[in-house]
C-alpha positions in Angstrom: 16.3 28.2 7.5 19.4 28.1 5.4 18.9 28.6 1.5 19.8 25.0 1.4 16.8 23.8 3.8 14.6 26.1 1.9 16.0 24.1 -1.3 14.9 21.1 -0.1 11.6 22.4 1.2 10.9 23.8 -2.1 12.2 20.0 -3.9 9.1 18.3 -1.7 6.8 20.2 -1.8 7.3 19.8 -6.0 7.3 15.8 -5.5 4.1 16.2 -3.5 2.4 18.3 -5.6 3.4 16.4 -8.9 1.9 13.4 -6.9 -1.4 14.2 -7.7 -1.1 12.9 -11.2 0.3 10.2 -10.0 -2.6 9.0 -7.8 -4.9 10.5 -10.3 -3.4 7.6 -12.9 -2.8 4.8 -9.9 -6.4 5.6 -8.8 -7.6 4.6 -12.3 -5.7 1.3 -11.7 -6.1 0.1 -8.4 -9.4 1.0 -5.8 -8.1 3.5 -3.2 -7.4 1.4 0.0 -5.7 -1.7 -2.4 -3.6 1.4 -3.9 -2.7 2.8 -0.5 -1.6 -0.6 0.9 0.6 -1.1 -2.6 2.8 2.2 -2.0 3.4 1.6 1.5 4.1 -2.2 0.8 6.3 -0.9 -2.1 8.0 1.2 0.4 8.4 -1.2 3.1 9.9 -4.4 1.0 12.7 -4.9 0.5 13.8 -1.9 1.9 13.0 -2.8 5.4 15.7 -5.8 5.3 18.6 -3.2 4.6 18.1 -0.7 6.8 18.8 -2.1 10.2 16.4 -1.7 13.3 14.6 1.3 14.0 16.7 3.4 16.7 13.1 5.1 17.6 10.4 3.5 20.2 7.9 1.5 18.7 5.0 4.0 19.6 6.2 6.7 17.7 6.4 4.3 14.6 3.3 2.3 15.3 1.0 5.9 16.2 2.7 7.8 12.8 1.7 4.4 11.0 -1.9 4.1 11.7 -2.5 7.9 11.6 -0.2 8.9 8.5 0.0 5.8 7.0 -3.9 4.1 7.6 -5.6 7.2 8.1 -4.7 10.2 6.5 -3.5 8.3 3.3 -7.3 6.8 3.0 -9.0 9.5 3.2 -7.2 11.1 0.6 -7.0 8.5 -2.2 -10.7 8.0 -1.3 -11.9 11.7 -1.3 -9.6 11.5 -5.2 -11.5 8.6 -6.6 -14.9 9.9 -4.9 -14.5 12.7 -7.9 -12.2 16.0 -5.9 -10.2 16.8 -8.6 -6.2 16.2 -8.7 -5.4 20.5 -8.6 -8.3 21.3 -6.2 -7.2 18.5 -3.9 -3.4 18.9 -4.0 -4.9 22.8 -2.8 -7.5 21.3 -0.2 -5.0 19.1 1.8 -2.9 22.2 2.7 -5.5 23.0 5.1 -3.2 21.0 7.4 -0.7 23.7 8.2 -3.3 25.3 10.1 -3.9 21.5 11.7 0.0 21.4 12.7 0.3 25.3 13.8 -2.3 24.5 16.2 -1.6 21.2 17.5 2.2 22.0 17.6 0.8 25.2 19.6 -1.1 23.2 22.3 1.0 20.5 22.6 4.8 20.6 22.0 4.0 24.7 23.5 5.6 25.8 20.1 4.4 29.5 19.9 4.3 31.0 16.4 6.0 34.1 15.9 3.5 37.1 14.6 5.6 36.9 11.4 4.8 33.6 10.1 1.4 33.7 11.7 1.2 36.8 9.3 2.7 34.7 6.5 0.2 32.2 7.0 -2.6 33.7 6.8 -1.8 35.4 3.2 -0.7 32.1 2.1 -4.2 30.7 3.2 -6.1 33.6 1.5 -4.6 32.8 -1.5 -6.0 29.2 -0.6 -8.9 30.8 -0.2 -9.3 32.2 -3.3 -8.0 29.1 -5.2 -10.9 27.3 -3.2 -13.9 29.9 -4.1 -13.0 30.4 -8.0 -13.1 27.0 -8.2 -16.9 26.9 -6.8 -19.0 24.5 -5.0 -19.3 22.1 -8.3 -17.0 19.2 -6.3 -18.3 16.4 -4.6 -19.1 17.2 -0.8 -17.5 13.7 0.5 -14.6 14.1 -1.5 -13.7 17.8 0.6 -15.0 16.3 3.7 -12.9 13.6 3.1 -9.2 15.8 2.2 -10.0 17.8 5.0 -9.9 15.2 7.4 -6.6 13.6 5.6 -4.9 17.1 6.4 -5.8 17.0 10.4 -4.3 13.1 10.2 -0.8 15.1 8.3 -1.2 17.4 10.9 -1.1 15.2 14.1 1.5 13.5 12.5 3.9 16.3 11.9 3.6 16.8 15.8 3.9 12.6 16.7 7.6 13.4 14.2 7.9 15.8 15.8 8.0 13.8 19.4 10.1 11.4 17.8 12.8 13.0 16.6 13.8 10.1 14.7 18.3 10.5 14.0 17.3 8.6 10.5 14.0 9.4 9.0 14.7 7.3 5.8 14.8 4.2 8.2 11.8 5.2 10.7 9.8 5.9 7.2 10.7 2.8 6.0 9.3 1.0 9.2 6.3 3.7 9.5 5.0 2.1 6.2 5.5 -1.6 7.1 3.2 -0.5 10.1 0.6 0.6 7.1 0.5 -2.6 5.6 -1.2 -5.1 6.8 -4.6 -2.8 8.2 -4.6 -1.5 5.1 -5.1 -4.6 2.7 -7.0 -5.8 5.4 -9.4 -2.9 5.4 -9.1 -3.8 1.3 -10.3 -7.1 1.4 -13.5 -6.5 3.6 -14.5 -3.1 1.7 -13.5 -3.5 -1.8 -13.1 -5.8 -4.9 -8.8 -6.9 -4.8 -9.0 -8.4 -8.3 -6.9 -5.7 -10.0 -4.0 -7.8 -8.0 -4.8 -10.1 -11.2 -4.8 -7.0 -14.2 -1.7 -5.6 -13.1 0.3 -3.6 -15.9 3.0 -0.7 -16.6 0.7 2.0 -15.6 -0.3 0.1 -12.4 3.1 -0.4 -11.4 4.8 3.6 -12.2 2.5 4.8 -10.4 2.8 2.5 -7.3 6.8 3.1 -8.4 6.7 6.8 -7.8 3.9 7.3 -4.3 6.2 4.3 -2.5 9.8 5.1 -3.5 9.6 9.2 -4.4 6.7 10.6 -2.5 7.0 8.1 0.7 10.5 8.0 1.3 12.3 10.4 -0.5 9.7 12.8 0.3 9.2 12.4 3.9 12.4 11.2 4.4 13.1 14.7 3.7 10.2 16.6 5.4 11.4 14.8 8.6 14.5 16.0 8.4 13.6 19.6 8.3 11.2 19.2 11.0 14.4 18.3 13.3 16.1 21.2 12.4 13.2 23.8 12.9 10.0 24.2 14.6 6.9 22.7 12.7 5.4 26.3 12.2 8.3 27.1 10.1 8.8 23.8 8.3 4.6 23.5 7.4 4.3 26.7 5.3 5.8 25.0 2.7 3.6 22.7 2.0 1.6 25.4 0.9 3.5 25.1 -2.1 2.4 21.8 -3.3 -0.8 23.4 -4.6 1.1 25.4 -6.7 2.8 22.5 -8.2 -0.2 20.4 -8.0 -2.6 22.6 -10.3 0.0 23.7 -13.1 1.1 19.5 -13.0 -2.8 18.4 -12.9 -3.0 21.1 -15.5 0.0 19.7 -18.2 -0.9 16.8 -17.6 -4.7 15.9 -16.9 -6.0 19.0 -18.8 -7.4 20.6 -15.4 -8.3 24.4 -16.1 -5.9 26.3 -14.6 -7.5 30.5 -14.9 -5.3 33.7 -14.2 -7.6 34.2 -11.0 -6.0 31.0 -9.5 -2.2 32.1 -10.6 -2.4 35.4 -9.1 -4.3 33.2 -5.6 -0.9 31.1 -6.2 1.4 34.3 -6.2 -0.6 35.3 -3.1 0.7 31.9 -1.4 4.4 32.3 -2.4 4.1 35.5 -1.0 2.8 34.4 2.4 5.8 32.4 2.2 8.0 34.7 1.3 7.1 36.9 4.6 9.0 34.9 7.3 11.9 33.8 5.3 12.4 38.1 4.3 11.2 39.7 7.2 11.5 37.1 10.0 14.6 35.2 9.5 16.2 35.8 12.6 12.9 35.1 14.6 11.9 31.9 12.5 15.1 29.7 12.8 15.3 27.3 15.9 18.7 28.0 17.7 18.6 24.4 19.7 15.3 22.0 19.6 12.9 21.8 22.7 13.4 18.4 24.7 10.4 16.1 23.8 7.6 15.6 26.4 8.3 11.6 26.4 11.7 10.9 26.1 12.1 9.2 22.7 14.2 5.8 22.1 12.3 3.7 25.0 
């Protein structure tokens, strides 16, 4: 990746890492599925009236909307509400790197280079050390739900690779719109929606950040990178999310950050550096493969 694109990938990781602090604030104000519905409503309206019609086949918009918008974020928000700490949640979610690389290899026939595999292995080892250091005290349900969210994120990464939207901001606005009604329906069936009548600045601010910064800006930049490089090249940068997430949770939520966790975070950074320092030419994609199903039809 070029230095400019590396900086973009790090910026997205910082946005998504701090997002876990904001999610904890929002989940104190709203039930999880309702919070997710509000974030996608804010992401879609009024932007949908200005971005124009989508330039991608509806099957990709609907597929990503359901997998990413409805499934992934429902699992994520419910898992955090169930008691998963923000820092640990940002860590567990990054198992999506494994799912993305696996799904891309099977479906898109992308074969990660050996140096990329080595880097991912080292970074995953760092994540494993952090998870071990946290111990087994976190709720099992929260852990399982975040693993499910990570798998959904991996599927959505591959779907976006198929879709290859020319305008990722426009694409994410329409994806957000697809998710709104199913999420509100699920919330109405399973949750108490009375929080809508008790809105305050904390709730509004949380919805605004996760809608406009994390969803629109974050996924627009991420989708741009996925159009330029293979999924196995881009996905490892999401391993920086728990580094930013744990630091943010320590700084703003008072979650404990110990020396072993810092050292394990260094392993994550080293895993990201290996493909860049030793396999730069191998990792760079000269030409994108054609999708198996033509987009735009």
